[in-house]
Backbone as XML, in Angstrom:
<?xml version="1.0"?>
<chain id="A" units="angstrom">
  <residue number="1" name="MET">
    <atom name="N" x="-7.733" y="-3.734" z="9.181"/>
    <atom name="CA" x="-7.636" y="-3.060" z="8.352"/>
    <atom name="C" x="-8.034" y="-3.946" z="6.879"/>
  </residue>
  <residue number="2" name="GLU">
    <atom name="N" x="-8.910" y="-3.699" z="5.997"/>
    <atom name="CA" x="-8.754" y="-4.249" z="4.195"/>
    <atom name="C" x="-7.679" y="-4.073" z="3.648"/>
  </residue>
  <residue number="3" name="TYR">
    <atom name="N" x="-7.822" y="-5.058" z="2.585"/>
    <atom name="CA" x="-6.985" y="-4.798" z="1.792"/>
    <atom name="C" x="-7.018" y="-3.724" z="0.773"/>
  </residue>
  <residue number="4" name="ASN">
    <atom name="N" x="-6.455" y="-2.730" z="0.522"/>
    <atom name="CA" x="-6.667" y="-1.921" z="0.086"/>
    <atom name="C" x="-6.129" y="-1.648" z="-1.371"/>
  </residue>
  <residue number="5" name="LYS">
    <atom name="N" x="-6.471" y="-1.968" z="-2.770"/>
    <atom name="CA" x="-5.394" y="-2.274" z="-3.767"/>
    <atom name="C" x="-4.286" y="-0.776" z="-4.384"/>
  </residue>
  <residue number="6" name="LYS">
    <atom name="N" x="-5.009" y="0.484" z="-3.846"/>
    <atom name="CA" x="-4.031" y="1.744" z="-4.206"/>
    <atom name="C" x="-3.083" y="1.438" z="-3.177"/>
  </residue>
  <residue number="7" name="ILE">
    <atom name="N" x="-3.166" y="1.526" z="-1.614"/>
    <atom name="CA" x="-2.632" y="1.213" z="-1.008"/>
    <atom name="C" x="-1.260" y="0.913" z="-1.271"/>
  </residue>
  <residue number="8" name="PHE">
    <atom name="N" x="-1.652" y="-0.811" z="-1.221"/>
    <atom name="CA" x="-0.265" y="-2.061" z="-1.847"/>
    <atom name="C" x="0.041" y="-1.451" z="-2.642"/>
  </residue>
  <residue number="9" name="ALA">
    <atom name="N" x="0.283" y="-1.359" z="-3.842"/>
    <atom name="CA" x="0.514" y="0.113" z="-5.104"/>
    <atom name="C" x="1.758" y="0.720" z="-4.550"/>
  </residue>
  <residue number="10" name="LEU">
    <atom name="N" x="1.044" y="1.460" z="-3.488"/>
    <atom name="CA" x="2.130" y="2.839" z="-3.414"/>
    <atom name="C" x="3.600" y="1.709" z="-2.237"/>
  </residue>
  <residue number="11" name="LEU">
    <atom name="N" x="3.029" y="1.311" z="-1.599"/>
    <atom name="CA" x="3.849" y="0.242" z="-1.238"/>
    <atom name="C" x="5.084" y="-0.276" z="-1.658"/>
  </residue>
  <residue number="12" name="LEU">
    <atom name="N" x="4.098" y="-0.955" z="-2.728"/>
    <atom name="CA" x="5.182" y="-2.169" z="-3.635"/>
    <atom name="C" x="5.884" y="-0.954" z="-4.370"/>
  </residue>
  <residue number="13" name="GLU">
    <atom name="N" x="5.707" y="0.056" z="-5.265"/>
    <atom name="CA" x="6.047" y="1.353" z="-5.887"/>
    <atom name="C" x="7.722" y="1.300" z="-4.926"/>
  </residue>
  <residue number="14" name="ARG">
    <atom name="N" x="7.232" y="2.040" z="-3.867"/>
    <atom name="CA" x="8.479" y="1.949" z="-2.630"/>
    <atom name="C" x="9.044" y="0.875" z="-2.534"/>
  </residue>
  <residue number="15" name="ALA">
    <atom name="N" x="9.083" y="0.151" z="-2.483"/>
    <atom name="CA" x="9.532" y="-1.971" z="-2.117"/>
    <atom name="C" x="10.435" y="-1.687" z="-3.123"/>
  </residue>
  <residue number="16" name="LYS">
    <atom name="N" x="10.057" y="-1.398" z="-4.653"/>
    <atom name="CA" x="10.297" y="-1.389" z="-5.911"/>
    <atom name="C" x="12.567" y="-0.835" z="-6.045"/>
  </residue>
  <residue number="17" name="GLY">
    <atom name="N" x="12.217" y="0.376" z="-5.564"/>
    <atom name="CA" x="13.021" y="0.757" z="-5.364"/>
    <atom name="C" x="13.113" y="1.336" z="-6.953"/>
  </residue>
  <residue number="18" name="GLU">
    <atom name="N" x="14.886" y="1.277" z="-7.097"/>
    <atom name="CA" x="15.070" y="2.129" z="-8.347"/>
    <atom name="C" x="15.060" y="0.789" z="-9.535"/>
  </residue>
  <residue number="19" name="ARG">
    <atom name="N" x="14.665" y="-0.437" z="-9.168"/>
    <atom name="CA" x="14.666" y="-1.463" z="-9.892"/>
    <atom name="C" x="13.147" y="-1.624" z="-11.164"/>
  </residue>
  <residue number="20" name="SER">
    <atom name="N" x="13.253" y="-1.873" z="-12.441"/>
    <atom name="CA" x="12.440" y="-1.908" z="-13.042"/>
    <atom name="C" x="11.194" y="-2.849" z="-12.639"/>
  </residue>
  <residue number="21" name="TRP">
    <atom name="N" x="10.110" y="-2.611" z="-13.224"/>
    <atom name="CA" x="8.889" y="-4.111" z="-12.406"/>
    <atom name="C" x="9.488" y="-5.342" z="-12.637"/>
  </residue>
  <residue number="22" name="ARG">
    <atom name="N" x="9.974" y="-5.456" z="-13.613"/>
    <atom name="CA" x="10.573" y="-6.540" z="-14.170"/>
    <atom name="C" x="11.523" y="-7.777" z="-13.687"/>
  </residue>
  <residue number="23" name="SER">
    <atom name="N" x="12.392" y="-6.533" z="-13.234"/>
    <atom name="CA" x="13.975" y="-6.902" z="-12.736"/>
    <atom name="C" x="13.542" y="-7.803" z="-10.824"/>
  </residue>
  <residue number="24" name="PHE">
    <atom name="N" x="12.266" y="-6.168" z="-10.465"/>
    <atom name="CA" x="11.337" y="-6.493" z="-9.331"/>
    <atom name="C" x="10.863" y="-7.545" z="-9.195"/>
  </residue>
  <residue number="25" name="ALA">
    <atom name="N" x="10.277" y="-8.034" z="-10.112"/>
    <atom name="CA" x="9.365" y="-9.170" z="-10.499"/>
    <atom name="C" x="10.438" y="-10.206" z="-10.009"/>
  </residue>
  <residue number="26" name="ILE">
    <atom name="N" x="11.601" y="-10.480" z="-10.879"/>
    <atom name="CA" x="12.623" y="-11.982" z="-11.474"/>
    <atom name="C" x="13.505" y="-11.747" z="-9.498"/>
  </residue>
  <residue number="27" name="ASP">
    <atom name="N" x="13.595" y="-10.516" z="-8.665"/>
    <atom name="CA" x="14.585" y="-10.980" z="-7.763"/>
    <atom name="C" x="13.296" y="-11.819" z="-6.951"/>
  </residue>
  <residue number="28" name="CYS">
    <atom name="N" x="12.190" y="-11.393" z="-7.384"/>
    <atom name="CA" x="10.427" y="-12.022" z="-6.126"/>
    <atom name="C" x="10.240" y="-13.475" z="-6.287"/>
  </residue>
  <residue number="29" name="ASP">
    <atom name="N" x="10.794" y="-13.606" z="-7.422"/>
    <atom name="CA" x="10.826" y="-14.799" z="-8.236"/>
    <atom name="C" x="9.142" y="-15.284" z="-8.113"/>
  </residue>
  <residue number="30" name="ILE">
    <atom name="N" x="8.451" y="-14.147" z="-8.998"/>
    <atom name="CA" x="6.633" y="-13.772" z="-9.565"/>
    <atom name="C" x="6.658" y="-13.682" z="-10.961"/>
  </residue>
  <residue number="31" name="SER">
    <atom name="N" x="5.866" y="-13.544" z="-11.486"/>
    <atom name="CA" x="5.740" y="-13.661" z="-12.567"/>
    <atom name="C" x="5.933" y="-12.346" z="-12.979"/>
  </residue>
  <residue number="32" name="TYR">
    <atom name="N" x="6.101" y="-11.508" z="-14.142"/>
    <atom name="CA" x="5.737" y="-10.009" z="-14.213"/>
    <atom name="C" x="4.821" y="-9.713" z="-14.958"/>
  </residue>
  <residue number="33" name="VAL">
    <atom name="N" x="3.635" y="-10.693" z="-15.206"/>
    <atom name="CA" x="2.424" y="-10.168" z="-15.380"/>
    <atom name="C" x="1.965" y="-10.073" z="-13.772"/>
  </residue>
  <residue number="34" name="GLN">
    <atom name="N" x="1.592" y="-11.038" z="-12.760"/>
    <atom name="CA" x="1.024" y="-10.826" z="-11.314"/>
    <atom name="C" x="1.614" y="-9.741" z="-10.884"/>
  </residue>
  <residue number="35" name="MET">
    <atom name="N" x="3.460" y="-9.576" z="-11.143"/>
    <atom name="CA" x="4.270" y="-8.073" z="-10.666"/>
    <atom name="C" x="3.207" y="-7.002" z="-10.855"/>
  </residue>
  <residue number="36" name="ARG">
    <atom name="N" x="2.956" y="-6.928" z="-12.190"/>
    <atom name="CA" x="2.167" y="-5.915" z="-12.904"/>
    <atom name="C" x="0.794" y="-5.445" z="-12.335"/>
  </residue>
  <residue number="37" name="LYS">
    <atom name="N" x="0.198" y="-6.084" z="-12.309"/>
    <atom name="CA" x="-1.178" y="-6.784" z="-12.040"/>
    <atom name="C" x="-1.302" y="-5.822" z="-10.469"/>
  </residue>
  <residue number="38" name="LEU">
    <atom name="N" x="-0.568" y="-5.944" z="-9.341"/>
    <atom name="CA" x="-0.537" y="-5.738" z="-8.268"/>
    <atom name="C" x="0.118" y="-4.158" z="-8.248"/>
  </residue>
  <residue number="39" name="ALA">
    <atom name="N" x="0.808" y="-3.805" z="-9.153"/>
    <atom name="CA" x="1.229" y="-2.082" z="-8.950"/>
    <atom name="C" x="0.914" y="-1.401" z="-9.649"/>
  </residue>
  <residue number="40" name="PHE">
    <atom name="N" x="-0.364" y="-1.753" z="-10.576"/>
    <atom name="CA" x="-1.128" y="-1.309" z="-11.023"/>
    <atom name="C" x="-2.989" y="-1.278" z="-10.350"/>
  </residue>
  <residue number="41" name="GLY">
    <atom name="N" x="-3.056" y="-1.762" z="-8.818"/>
    <atom name="CA" x="-3.807" y="-2.335" z="-8.595"/>
    <atom name="C" x="-5.195" y="-2.756" z="-9.295"/>
  </residue>
  <residue number="42" name="GLU">
    <atom name="N" x="-4.738" y="-3.945" z="-9.758"/>
    <atom name="CA" x="-5.784" y="-4.571" z="-11.471"/>
    <atom name="C" x="-6.589" y="-6.041" z="-10.844"/>
  </residue>
  <residue number="43" name="GLN">
    <atom name="N" x="-5.579" y="-6.091" z="-9.292"/>
    <atom name="CA" x="-5.517" y="-7.263" z="-8.683"/>
    <atom name="C" x="-6.806" y="-7.141" z="-7.646"/>
  </residue>
  <residue number="44" name="GLU">
    <atom name="N" x="-8.238" y="-7.592" z="-7.868"/>
    <atom name="CA" x="-9.168" y="-7.702" z="-6.577"/>
    <atom name="C" x="-8.916" y="-8.048" z="-5.690"/>
  </residue>
  <residue number="45" name="ASN">
    <atom name="N" x="-8.284" y="-9.214" z="-5.297"/>
    <atom name="CA" x="-7.950" y="-9.520" z="-3.936"/>
    <atom name="C" x="-7.398" y="-9.753" z="-3.808"/>
  </residue>
  <residue number="46" name="PRO">
    <atom name="N" x="-6.466" y="-9.987" z="-2.125"/>
    <atom name="CA" x="-5.636" y="-9.727" z="-1.403"/>
    <atom name="C" x="-4.017" y="-11.253" z="-2.064"/>
  </residue>
  <residue number="47" name="PRO">
    <atom name="N" x="-2.821" y="-10.831" z="-2.470"/>
    <atom name="CA" x="-2.102" y="-11.718" z="-2.228"/>
    <atom name="C" x="-2.076" y="-12.967" z="-1.304"/>
  </residue>
  <residue number="48" name="ARG">
    <atom name="N" x="-1.635" y="-13.701" z="-1.821"/>
    <atom name="CA" x="-1.566" y="-14.598" z="-0.542"/>
    <atom name="C" x="-0.360" y="-14.448" z="-0.121"/>
  </residue>
  <residue number="49" name="ARG">
    <atom name="N" x="-0.086" y="-15.122" z="1.556"/>
    <atom name="CA" x="0.998" y="-14.919" z="2.526"/>
    <atom name="C" x="2.152" y="-15.184" z="1.930"/>
  </residue>
  <residue number="50" name="LYS">
    <atom name="N" x="2.175" y="-16.084" z="0.869"/>
    <atom name="CA" x="3.999" y="-16.575" z="0.612"/>
    <atom name="C" x="4.088" y="-15.543" z="-0.459"/>
  </residue>
  <residue number="51" name="LEU">
    <atom name="N" x="3.474" y="-15.129" z="-1.329"/>
    <atom name="CA" x="3.615" y="-14.137" z="-1.903"/>
    <atom name="C" x="4.052" y="-12.568" z="-1.317"/>
  </residue>
  <residue number="52" name="LEU">
    <atom name="N" x="3.567" y="-12.418" z="-0.277"/>
    <atom name="CA" x="3.668" y="-11.021" z="0.271"/>
    <atom name="C" x="4.773" y="-11.345" z="1.273"/>
  </residue>
  <residue number="53" name="GLU">
    <atom name="N" x="5.566" y="-12.461" z="1.231"/>
    <atom name="CA" x="7.386" y="-13.165" z="2.209"/>
    <atom name="C" x="8.047" y="-13.064" z="0.502"/>
  </residue>
  <residue number="54" name="LYS">
    <atom name="N" x="7.612" y="-13.186" z="-0.292"/>
    <atom name="CA" x="8.356" y="-13.326" z="-1.148"/>
    <atom name="C" x="8.814" y="-11.704" z="-1.535"/>
  </residue>
  <residue number="55" name="LEU">
    <atom name="N" x="7.705" y="-10.740" z="-1.252"/>
    <atom name="CA" x="7.730" y="-9.592" z="-1.577"/>
    <atom name="C" x="8.606" y="-8.988" z="-0.577"/>
  </residue>
  <residue number="56" name="GLY">
    <atom name="N" x="8.242" y="-9.149" z="0.264"/>
    <atom name="CA" x="8.889" y="-8.505" z="1.674"/>
    <atom name="C" x="10.582" y="-8.782" z="1.526"/>
  </residue>
  <residue number="57" name="ALA">
    <atom name="N" x="10.775" y="-10.297" z="0.976"/>
    <atom name="CA" x="12.556" y="-10.039" z="1.383"/>
    <atom name="C" x="13.213" y="-10.000" z="0.745"/>
  </residue>
  <residue number="58" name="ASN">
    <atom name="N" x="12.865" y="-9.153" z="-0.537"/>
    <atom name="CA" x="13.291" y="-8.843" z="-1.603"/>
    <atom name="C" x="12.934" y="-7.095" z="-1.782"/>
  </residue>
  <residue number="59" name="SER">
    <atom name="N" x="12.179" y="-6.356" z="-0.710"/>
    <atom name="CA" x="11.836" y="-5.531" z="-0.844"/>
    <atom name="C" x="13.304" y="-4.282" z="-0.311"/>
  </residue>
  <residue number="60" name="ARG">
    <atom name="N" x="13.098" y="-2.941" z="-0.735"/>
    <atom name="CA" x="14.224" y="-2.011" z="-0.745"/>
    <atom name="C" x="13.318" y="-0.845" z="-0.015"/>
  </residue>
  <residue number="61" name="CYS">
    <atom name="N" x="14.042" y="-0.206" z="0.940"/>
    <atom name="CA" x="13.547" y="1.638" z="1.072"/>
    <atom name="C" x="12.962" y="0.664" z="2.429"/>
  </residue>
  <residue number="62" name="GLY">
    <atom name="N" x="13.488" y="-0.006" z="3.001"/>
    <atom name="CA" x="13.376" y="-0.526" z="4.737"/>
    <atom name="C" x="11.567" y="-1.034" z="4.564"/>
  </residue>
  <residue number="63" name="ILE">
    <atom name="N" x="10.416" y="-1.745" z="3.537"/>
    <atom name="CA" x="9.679" y="-1.689" z="3.682"/>
    <atom name="C" x="10.142" y="-3.488" z="3.851"/>
  </residue>
  <residue number="64" name="THR">
    <atom name="N" x="8.877" y="-3.711" z="4.744"/>
    <atom name="CA" x="8.969" y="-5.551" z="5.164"/>
    <atom name="C" x="7.662" y="-6.098" z="5.025"/>
  </residue>
  <residue number="65" name="THR">
    <atom name="N" x="8.243" y="-7.843" z="5.158"/>
    <atom name="CA" x="6.760" y="-8.247" z="5.073"/>
    <atom name="C" x="5.514" y="-8.049" z="5.839"/>
  </residue>
  <residue number="66" name="GLU">
    <atom name="N" x="5.878" y="-7.264" z="7.048"/>
    <atom name="CA" x="5.043" y="-7.031" z="7.720"/>
    <atom name="C" x="4.059" y="-5.895" z="7.128"/>
  </residue>
  <residue number="67" name="ASP">
    <atom name="N" x="4.925" y="-4.719" z="6.576"/>
    <atom name="CA" x="4.603" y="-4.163" z="6.092"/>
    <atom name="C" x="3.131" y="-4.367" z="4.621"/>
  </residue>
  <residue number="68" name="PHE">
    <atom name="N" x="3.494" y="-5.344" z="4.170"/>
    <atom name="CA" x="2.848" y="-6.022" z="2.975"/>
    <atom name="C" x="1.683" y="-6.863" z="3.727"/>
  </residue>
  <residue number="69" name="LEU">
    <atom name="N" x="1.605" y="-7.307" z="4.943"/>
    <atom name="CA" x="1.065" y="-8.254" z="5.428"/>
    <atom name="C" x="-0.551" y="-7.294" z="5.740"/>
  </residue>
  <residue number="70" name="CYS">
    <atom name="N" x="-0.386" y="-6.022" z="6.353"/>
    <atom name="CA" x="-0.788" y="-5.045" z="6.757"/>
    <atom name="C" x="-1.513" y="-4.290" z="5.677"/>
  </residue>
  <residue number="71" name="ALA">
    <atom name="N" x="-0.572" y="-3.757" z="4.427"/>
    <atom name="CA" x="-1.421" y="-3.300" z="3.314"/>
    <atom name="C" x="-2.179" y="-4.711" z="2.374"/>
  </residue>
  <residue number="72" name="ALA">
    <atom name="N" x="-2.071" y="-5.677" z="2.833"/>
    <atom name="CA" x="-3.192" y="-6.709" z="2.460"/>
    <atom name="C" x="-4.061" y="-7.400" z="3.245"/>
  </residue>
  <residue number="73" name="GLY">
    <atom name="N" x="-4.225" y="-6.806" z="4.407"/>
    <atom name="CA" x="-5.411" y="-6.718" z="5.143"/>
    <atom name="C" x="-5.093" y="-8.265" z="6.463"/>
  </residue>
  <residue number="74" name="MET">
    <atom name="N" x="-4.292" y="-8.463" z="6.219"/>
    <atom name="CA" x="-3.413" y="-9.817" z="7.046"/>
    <atom name="C" x="-2.696" y="-9.481" z="8.207"/>
  </residue>
  <residue number="75" name="GLY">
    <atom name="N" x="-2.820" y="-9.613" z="9.714"/>
    <atom name="CA" x="-1.803" y="-9.729" z="10.760"/>
    <atom name="C" x="-1.667" y="-8.070" z="11.096"/>
  </residue>
  <residue number="76" name="CYS">
    <atom name="N" x="-2.369" y="-7.180" z="11.010"/>
    <atom name="CA" x="-1.744" y="-5.772" z="11.155"/>
    <atom name="C" x="-2.896" y="-5.474" z="12.642"/>
  </residue>
  <residue number="77" name="GLU">
    <atom name="N" x="-1.524" y="-5.089" z="13.006"/>
    <atom name="CA" x="-2.452" y="-4.753" z="14.953"/>
    <atom name="C" x="-2.906" y="-3.513" z="14.794"/>
  </residue>
  <residue number="78" name="LYS">
    <atom name="N" x="-4.077" y="-2.967" z="14.970"/>
    <atom name="CA" x="-4.241" y="-1.708" z="14.911"/>
    <atom name="C" x="-3.847" y="-0.935" z="16.225"/>
  </residue>
  <residue number="79" name="GLN">
    <atom name="N" x="-3.647" y="0.052" z="15.662"/>
    <atom name="CA" x="-2.465" y="0.716" z="16.435"/>
    <atom name="C" x="-2.740" y="2.356" z="17.090"/>
  </residue>
  <residue number="80" name="GLU">
    <atom name="N" x="-2.482" y="2.465" z="18.336"/>
    <atom name="CA" x="-3.300" y="4.183" z="18.524"/>
    <atom name="C" x="-2.560" y="5.154" z="17.994"/>
  </residue>
  <residue number="81" name="LEU">
    <atom name="N" x="-3.613" y="6.292" z="18.125"/>
    <atom name="CA" x="-2.890" y="7.610" z="16.786"/>
    <atom name="C" x="-1.139" y="8.207" z="17.464"/>
  </residue>
  <residue number="82" name="ASN">
    <atom name="N" x="-0.799" y="8.386" z="16.903"/>
    <atom name="CA" x="0.128" y="9.510" z="17.501"/>
    <atom name="C" x="-0.388" y="10.584" z="17.545"/>
  </residue>
  <residue number="83" name="ALA">
    <atom name="N" x="0.188" y="11.992" z="18.664"/>
    <atom name="CA" x="-0.598" y="13.384" z="18.300"/>
    <atom name="C" x="-0.763" y="13.901" z="17.075"/>
  </residue>
  <residue number="84" name="LYS">
    <atom name="N" x="0.335" y="13.439" z="15.730"/>
    <atom name="CA" x="-0.176" y="14.659" z="14.727"/>
    <atom name="C" x="-1.301" y="13.399" z="13.427"/>
  </residue>
  <residue number="85" name="GLU">
    <atom name="N" x="-0.700" y="12.546" z="13.971"/>
    <atom name="CA" x="-2.412" y="11.675" z="13.134"/>
    <atom name="C" x="-3.579" y="11.691" z="14.373"/>
  </residue>
  <residue number="86" name="ALA">
    <atom name="N" x="-3.599" y="12.063" z="15.353"/>
    <atom name="CA" x="-4.666" y="12.452" z="15.942"/>
    <atom name="C" x="-5.092" y="13.730" z="15.641"/>
  </residue>
  <residue number="87" name="GLU">
    <atom name="N" x="-4.500" y="14.895" z="15.652"/>
    <atom name="CA" x="-4.696" y="15.826" z="15.266"/>
    <atom name="C" x="-5.159" y="16.073" z="13.876"/>
  </residue>
  <residue number="88" name="LEU">
    <atom name="N" x="-4.810" y="15.242" z="12.364"/>
    <atom name="CA" x="-5.275" y="15.719" z="11.248"/>
    <atom name="C" x="-6.511" y="14.753" z="11.042"/>
  </residue>
  <residue number="89" name="VAL">
    <atom name="N" x="-7.131" y="13.453" z="12.511"/>
    <atom name="CA" x="-8.757" y="13.214" z="12.362"/>
    <atom name="C" x="-9.147" y="13.920" z="12.430"/>
  </residue>
  <residue number="90" name="LYS">
    <atom name="N" x="-8.821" y="14.851" z="13.960"/>
    <atom name="CA" x="-9.702" y="16.073" z="14.481"/>
    <atom name="C" x="-9.925" y="16.989" z="13.118"/>
  </residue>
  <residue number="91" name="SER">
    <atom name="N" x="-9.268" y="17.226" z="12.605"/>
    <atom name="CA" x="-8.877" y="18.616" z="11.724"/>
    <atom name="C" x="-9.820" y="18.359" z="10.493"/>
  </residue>
  <residue number="92" name="TYR">
    <atom name="N" x="-10.051" y="16.824" z="10.099"/>
    <atom name="CA" x="-10.257" y="16.516" z="8.907"/>
    <atom name="C" x="-11.993" y="16.356" z="9.201"/>
  </residue>
  <residue number="93" name="ALA">
    <atom name="N" x="-12.621" y="15.898" z="11.041"/>
    <atom name="CA" x="-13.590" y="15.707" z="11.558"/>
    <atom name="C" x="-14.429" y="17.259" z="11.639"/>
  </residue>
  <residue number="94" name="ALA">
    <atom name="N" x="-13.358" y="18.705" z="11.219"/>
    <atom name="CA" x="-14.346" y="19.445" z="11.847"/>
    <atom name="C" x="-14.577" y="20.043" z="10.036"/>
  </residue>
  <residue number="95" name="LEU">
    <atom name="N" x="-14.029" y="19.662" z="8.644"/>
    <atom name="CA" x="-14.016" y="20.698" z="7.875"/>
    <atom name="C" x="-15.600" y="19.896" z="8.050"/>
  </residue>
  <residue number="96" name="LYS">
    <atom name="N" x="-16.144" y="20.902" z="6.678"/>
    <atom name="CA" x="-17.740" y="21.008" z="5.949"/>
    <atom name="C" x="-17.856" y="19.660" z="5.074"/>
  </residue>
  <residue number="97" name="PRO">
    <atom name="N" x="-18.994" y="19.172" z="4.654"/>
    <atom name="CA" x="-18.641" y="18.131" z="3.799"/>
    <atom name="C" x="-17.948" y="18.694" z="2.365"/>
  </residue>
  <residue number="98" name="ARG">
    <atom name="N" x="-17.894" y="19.716" z="2.083"/>
    <atom name="CA" x="-17.862" y="20.122" z="0.879"/>
    <atom name="C" x="-16.168" y="20.206" z="1.097"/>
  </residue>
  <residue number="99" name="GLN">
    <atom name="N" x="-15.559" y="20.465" z="2.042"/>
    <atom name="CA" x="-13.921" y="20.278" z="2.126"/>
    <atom name="C" x="-14.052" y="18.799" z="2.224"/>
  </residue>
  <residue number="100" name="LYS">
    <atom name="N" x="-14.685" y="18.222" z="2.717"/>
    <atom name="CA" x="-14.031" y="17.055" z="2.653"/>
    <atom name="C" x="-14.391" y="15.879" z="1.324"/>
  </residue>
  <residue number="101" name="ARG">
    <atom name="N" x="-15.066" y="16.401" z="0.459"/>
    <atom name="CA" x="-15.028" y="15.795" z="-0.927"/>
    <atom name="C" x="-14.243" y="16.408" z="-1.843"/>
  </residue>
  <residue number="102" name="ALA">
    <atom name="N" x="-13.584" y="17.620" z="-1.209"/>
    <atom name="CA" x="-12.258" y="18.100" z="-1.956"/>
    <atom name="C" x="-11.046" y="17.449" z="-1.560"/>
  </residue>
  <residue number="103" name="LEU">
    <atom name="N" x="-10.718" y="17.086" z="-0.345"/>
    <atom name="CA" x="-9.877" y="16.831" z="0.424"/>
    <atom name="C" x="-9.681" y="15.639" z="-0.472"/>
  </residue>
  <residue number="104" name="GLU">
    <atom name="N" x="-11.323" y="14.275" z="-0.237"/>
    <atom name="CA" x="-11.392" y="12.985" z="-0.865"/>
    <atom name="C" x="-10.719" y="12.831" z="-2.392"/>
  </residue>
  <residue number="105" name="ASP">
    <atom name="N" x="-11.421" y="13.784" z="-2.321"/>
    <atom name="CA" x="-10.925" y="13.675" z="-4.432"/>
    <atom name="C" x="-9.231" y="14.306" z="-4.614"/>
  </residue>
  <residue number="106" name="PHE">
    <atom name="N" x="-9.190" y="14.985" z="-4.077"/>
    <atom name="CA" x="-7.221" y="15.243" z="-3.966"/>
    <atom name="C" x="-6.656" y="14.164" z="-4.031"/>
  </residue>
  <residue number="107" name="ALA">
    <atom name="N" x="-7.010" y="13.133" z="-2.580"/>
    <atom name="CA" x="-5.682" y="12.272" z="-2.066"/>
    <atom name="C" x="-6.290" y="10.981" z="-2.771"/>
  </residue>
  <residue number="108" name="ALA">
    <atom name="N" x="-7.824" y="10.644" z="-3.793"/>
    <atom name="CA" x="-8.009" y="9.623" z="-4.667"/>
    <atom name="C" x="-7.034" y="10.246" z="-5.841"/>
  </residue>
  <residue number="109" name="PHE">
    <atom name="N" x="-7.030" y="11.144" z="-6.622"/>
    <atom name="CA" x="-5.991" y="11.922" z="-7.089"/>
    <atom name="C" x="-4.367" y="11.375" z="-7.273"/>
  </residue>
  <residue number="110" name="MET">
    <atom name="N" x="-3.908" y="11.415" z="-5.930"/>
    <atom name="CA" x="-2.828" y="11.344" z="-5.696"/>
    <atom name="C" x="-2.337" y="10.066" z="-5.949"/>
  </residue>
  <residue number="111" name="LEU">
    <atom name="N" x="-3.330" y="9.013" z="-5.241"/>
    <atom name="CA" x="-2.784" y="7.542" z="-5.326"/>
    <atom name="C" x="-3.281" y="7.233" z="-6.408"/>
  </residue>
  <residue number="112" name="SER">
    <atom name="N" x="-4.151" y="7.543" z="-7.595"/>
    <atom name="CA" x="-4.201" y="6.827" z="-8.710"/>
    <atom name="C" x="-2.604" y="7.170" z="-9.678"/>
  </residue>
</chain>
């Protein structure tokens, strides 16, 4: 898996919990500017392992360092799909190109 800014930002939003971005940055001992770049998908390259460890150590809602490592494209073991995921992949493959584009546009909208 490669670094995906949008997925990383969604994971970060969940890890923040009820805190403000500034408070989460302080808890993680990183700058607010860096936290903001990550949170809004403005950082092109994946964060370094040390920063991911800080995020994981201060995350809420069950988000772990391993989750951040995977979202950043590091150390993520490829897992087999469970039955529901396999069914979704099969359903997506059966869609017509126009339907796939509509679904992809919807997903992009939801992730933005």
